C-alpha positions as a printed NumPy array, in Angstrom:
array([[-12.434,   7.075,  -7.242],
       [-14.849,   7.972,  -9.944],
       [-12.118,   9.262, -12.264],
       [-10.904,   5.668, -12.722],
       [-14.365,   4.137, -12.887],
       [-13.752,   2.118,  -9.717],
       [-15.6  ,   2.551,  -6.461],
       [-13.496,   3.229,  -3.356],
       [-14.514,  -0.055,  -1.723],
       [-13.628,  -2.004,  -4.864],
       [-10.259,  -0.225,  -5.003],
       [ -9.562,  -1.268,  -1.407],
       [-10.463,  -4.853,  -2.245],
       [ -8.163,  -4.768,  -5.293],
       [ -5.412,  -3.595,  -2.967],
       [ -6.057,  -6.192,  -0.269],
       [ -6.434,  -9.293,  -2.488],
       [ -2.723,  -9.665,  -3.388],
       [ -1.732,  -9.209,   0.252],
       [ -4.167, -11.922,   1.29 ],
       [ -2.828, -14.228,  -1.426],
       [  0.781, -13.754,  -0.334],
       [ -0.135, -14.282,   3.342],
       [ -2.065, -17.459,   2.489],
       [  1.033, -18.841,   0.775],
       [  3.066, -17.873,   3.852],
       [  0.673, -19.664,   6.212],
       [  0.472, -22.793,   4.059],
       [  4.24 , -22.973,   3.743],
       [  4.631, -22.71 ,   7.518],
       [  2.045, -25.442,   8.079],
       [  3.663, -27.882,   5.658],
       [  7.198, -26.678,   6.516],
       [  8.257, -26.146,   2.922],
       [ 11.718, -24.783,   2.043],
       [ 12.071, -21.015,   1.881],
       [ 12.742, -20.959,  -1.843],
       [  9.534, -22.827,  -2.638],
       [  7.554, -20.372,  -0.499],
       [  9.164, -17.376,  -2.187],
       [  8.63 , -18.754,  -5.684],
       [  5.003, -19.573,  -4.831],
       [  4.519, -15.996,  -3.664],
       [  6.084, -14.837,  -6.931],
       [  3.565, -16.962,  -8.842],
       [  0.729, -15.332,  -6.89 ],
       [  2.167, -11.888,  -7.704],
       [  2.438, -12.747, -11.401],
       [ -1.151, -13.985, -11.377],
       [ -2.437, -10.756,  -9.869],
       [ -0.258,  -8.714, -12.229],
       [ -1.754, -10.466, -15.236],
       [ -5.261, -10.036, -13.851],
       [ -4.855,  -6.331, -13.081],
       [ -3.171,  -5.446, -16.344],
       [ -4.787,  -7.697, -18.937],
       [ -8.029,  -9.21 , -17.67 ],
       [ -9.768,  -6.254, -16.019],
       [-11.612,  -4.157, -18.562],
       [-10.539,  -0.557, -19.202],
       [-11.018,   1.919, -17.483],
       [-11.011,  -0.382, -14.441],
       [ -7.675,  -1.991, -15.196],
       [ -4.579,  -1.051, -13.238],
       [ -1.495,  -1.344, -15.481],
       [  0.748,   0.399, -12.949],
       [ -0.349,  -2.   , -10.218],
       [  0.294,  -4.869, -12.611],
       [  3.834,  -3.595, -13.191],
       [  4.395,  -3.351,  -9.438],
       [  3.197,  -6.933,  -9.021],
       [  5.622,  -8.079, -11.745],
       [  8.478,  -6.181, -10.04 ],
       [  7.577,  -7.82 ,  -6.734],
       [  7.582, -11.21 ,  -8.455],
       [ 11.074, -10.571,  -9.817],
       [ 12.321,  -9.643,  -6.35 ],
       [ 10.72 , -12.759,  -4.858],
       [ 12.253, -14.981,  -7.549],
       [ 15.675, -13.466,  -6.864],
       [ 15.296, -13.977,  -3.102],
       [ 14.094, -17.526,  -3.711],
       [ 17.158, -18.223,  -5.805],
       [ 19.382, -16.872,  -3.039],
       [ 17.52 , -18.999,  -0.483],
       [ 17.973, -22.088,  -2.653],
       [ 21.707, -21.524,  -3.095],
       [ 22.474, -20.761,   0.555],
       [ 19.51 , -21.271,   2.912],
       [ 21.445, -20.056,   5.959],
       [ 21.831, -16.539,   4.537],
       [ 18.15 , -16.107,   3.699],
       [ 16.058, -14.325,   6.315],
       [ 12.723, -14.931,   4.627]])
């Protein structure tokens, strides 16, 4: 992807890192048997962290503001689902 200044392999890694982070939180929460809302809010924190990194920390032209916005939107959805899971854990499927 030379038009963005990022190599294809690096772009794939930038895509895979947030997925790995969210899965690591999932695995840790299953091991320690944490409540669903804590898991979802932890995943939201991971998403916010990657959103900040992709939008603000990476240098232009290698930054990904659109990916950062998607990570922030995912964090909002995870926070909402976590709130629902905290209020009524029986209705939460996550």
